[in-house]
C-alpha positions in Angstrom: 76.7 96.5 93.7 76.8 95.4 89.9 79.1 92.7 88.3 82.6 92.7 88.7 84.1 95.5 86.2 87.8 95.0 86.7 89.4 92.1 88.6 93.1 92.2 89.0 94.6 88.6 89.8 98.0 88.2 91.3 99.7 91.2 89.2 102.6 92.7 89.7 105.0 94.7 88.5 108.9 94.9 88.1 110.7 97.8 86.9 114.0 97.1 84.6 116.0 98.2 87.4 114.8 95.3 89.5 113.2 98.0 91.7 109.3 96.1 92.5 106.8 98.7 92.2 103.9 96.6 93.0 103.6 93.5 94.7 101.1 90.7 93.4 97.7 91.8 94.2 94.4 90.4 93.7 91.3 93.0 93.7 87.4 93.0 92.4 85.7 96.5 91.7 81.9 95.7 90.8 80.1 98.5 89.4 78.8 101.2 91.4 81.7 101.0 94.2 84.5 103.2 95.3 87.8 101.6 95.9 90.0 103.7 97.8 93.5 102.4 97.2 95.6 104.7 100.8 99.4 104.0 101.0 102.8 105.5 101.4 104.7 107.3 98.3 106.5 105.0 96.1 104.0 101.7 97.3 102.3 101.6 93.7 99.0 103.0 94.0 100.0 105.4 90.7 101.6 102.5 88.9 98.8 99.9 90.0 96.2 102.5 88.0 98.0 102.8 84.6 98.4 98.9 85.0 94.9 98.7 84.6 94.3 100.5 81.6 97.8 99.7 79.9 99.6 102.4 80.5 102.3 99.9 81.6 102.1 96.6 81.8 102.3 94.4 84.5 104.8 91.6 84.5 103.3 88.8 85.5 99.3 88.1 86.6 95.4 88.6 84.9 93.7 92.1 84.8 90.5 91.9 83.1 87.6 94.2 82.6 84.4 92.6 82.3 85.5 89.0 82.4 87.5 89.5 79.2 91.6 90.3 80.0 92.9 93.4 79.6 95.6 92.3 77.0 93.1 90.8 74.5 91.5 94.4 73.8 92.4 97.4 71.6 94.6 99.5 74.0 92.6 103.0 72.7 89.6 101.0 73.7 90.3 100.1 76.6 91.9 103.3 77.0 88.2 104.9 76.9 86.5 102.3 78.5 88.4 102.5 81.8 90.0 106.6 81.9 92.4 107.8 83.8 92.5 110.9 85.3 96.2 112.1 86.5 97.6 114.2 89.2 97.9 116.7 87.1 95.7 116.7 84.1 96.9 118.4 80.8 95.1 120.5 79.1 94.5 120.0 75.2 95.0 123.7 73.3 92.0 125.5 72.8 88.5 125.1 74.8 86.9 122.8 76.8 84.8 121.7 74.7 87.7 120.9 72.2 89.0 119.2 75.3 85.4 116.8 75.9 84.7 116.2 71.9 88.6 115.1 71.8 89.0 111.5 70.3 85.1 110.9 70.7 83.4 111.4 67.1 80.2 112.8 67.0 79.7 113.7 70.5 77.1 115.9 71.3 76.4 119.2 73.3 73.7 118.0 75.7 76.0 114.8 76.6 79.4 117.2 77.1 76.7 120.0 79.4 76.4 116.3 81.2 79.3 115.7 82.0 79.9 119.4 82.7 77.0 118.5 85.6 78.7 115.2 86.6 81.5 117.0 87.2 80.4 120.1 89.1 80.8 123.2 86.6 78.1 124.4 84.9 77.8 124.8 80.5 79.4 128.0 80.4 82.9 126.7 81.1 82.4 125.1 77.6 83.7 128.0 75.5 86.7 128.5 78.1 90.4 128.4 77.4 91.3 125.3 79.2 94.7 126.2 79.6 93.2 129.1 81.5 91.5 127.3 84.2 92.7 127.0 87.6 93.9 124.4 89.1 90.6 122.9 90.6 88.9 123.8 87.7 91.2 122.0 85.0 90.8 119.0 87.9 86.8 119.0 87.1 87.2 119.5 83.3 89.8 116.4 82.6 86.8 114.4 85.2 84.4 115.6 82.8 86.6 114.9 79.5 87.1 110.9 81.4 82.9 110.9 81.8 82.4 111.9 78.1 84.2 108.8 76.6 81.1 106.6 78.9 83.5 104.6 80.8 82.4 101.7 82.3 85.2 102.8 85.0 87.3 105.8 86.5 90.8 105.9 87.4 91.4 109.1 89.9 95.5 109.4 91.1 95.6 111.9 93.4 92.7 114.2 92.7 93.1 116.8 95.1 96.9 117.0 95.1 98.3 120.6 94.8 95.2 121.6 95.5 94.8 124.1 98.4 92.1 122.9 101.1 89.0 125.0 99.8 90.0 123.7 96.3 90.2 119.9 97.1 86.8 120.0 99.3 85.3 121.2 96.3 86.7 118.3 94.0 85.8 116.0 96.6 82.9 116.3 96.6 83.0 116.1 93.0 84.5 112.6 92.9 82.2 111.7 96.0 78.8 112.6 93.4 80.3 110.0 91.1 78.5 107.0 93.8 75.5 108.1 91.5 76.9 106.7 88.2 76.3 103.5 87.0 80.7 103.3 87.2 83.1 101.4 88.9 85.8 103.7 90.6 89.1 103.7 92.4 91.0 106.5 93.5 94.3 106.4 94.4 95.4 109.2 97.4 97.0 109.7 100.6 94.3 112.2 101.5 92.7 110.1 104.4 89.5 112.7 104.2 88.8 112.3 100.7 89.5 108.7 101.0 87.1 108.8 104.8 84.3 110.8 102.0 84.3 108.7 99.2 85.3 104.7 100.3 82.8 102.1 99.3 85.9 100.3 100.2 89.5 101.2 101.1 92.9 99.0 100.2 96.3 100.0 101.3 99.6 98.8 99.6 101.4 98.6 102.2 104.2 95.7 103.2 104.5 94.2 99.8 100.9 93.7 99.5 97.3 94.6 99.3 95.4 95.5 102.7 92.0 95.9 102.8 90.2 96.6 105.7 88.1 99.8 106.6 90.0 103.1 106.9 90.1 104.1 110.4 91.5 100.2 110.9 94.3 100.3 108.3 96.2 104.1 108.9 96.3 102.3 113.3 98.0 98.9 111.8 100.3 100.9 108.8 101.4 104.7 110.5 103.3 105.7 107.6 99.5 106.0 105.6 99.1 109.3 107.6 102.2 110.7 106.2 102.4 113.7 103.3 103.8 112.0 99.7 
């Protein structure tokens, strides 16, 4: 594997009402690695992802990107380098091409077609109206949109949630194919089938912290991991 891309050093998050959303966590992920975050509902998976590109702010600790504190980085630049694909992808007005080009001045058609191919879609999707796509197609367009930004890391928040089993399987294969790209990939999911398919290593957020280990062992040790969210 490559050098560390994202380093999380004792990061935690407490909401204004006093609820602890994230216990202090230490994690490192390198280029070419898939880190799968698993855990029951409310354990902090989504909050952690949002802290990594400053859509939420950690209360304490340090998060590094290529050795630099993310607090010293311009947020829009950070969000290009650490791209978050949300659980319910939002399609911008216009075509798929409009979506892929948004915020990326000078992006070429070849780059957009390459991003679509990496997301498991044909170039013929470029002129399609983005908001008329199916749920699975939206998920893959959102992934392609992230890839057009040439990120160092991609964060995927429940990429197969709310999809039918067949579509979820297709999206899971697309996510797994990211292993061929030199990216740090963090997938937050309660889908243990997806986790088993894509993970280089797994970390469970439970019992007030992060527990690293083999997926099968984590499921045995933490029964709540197998529950639907």
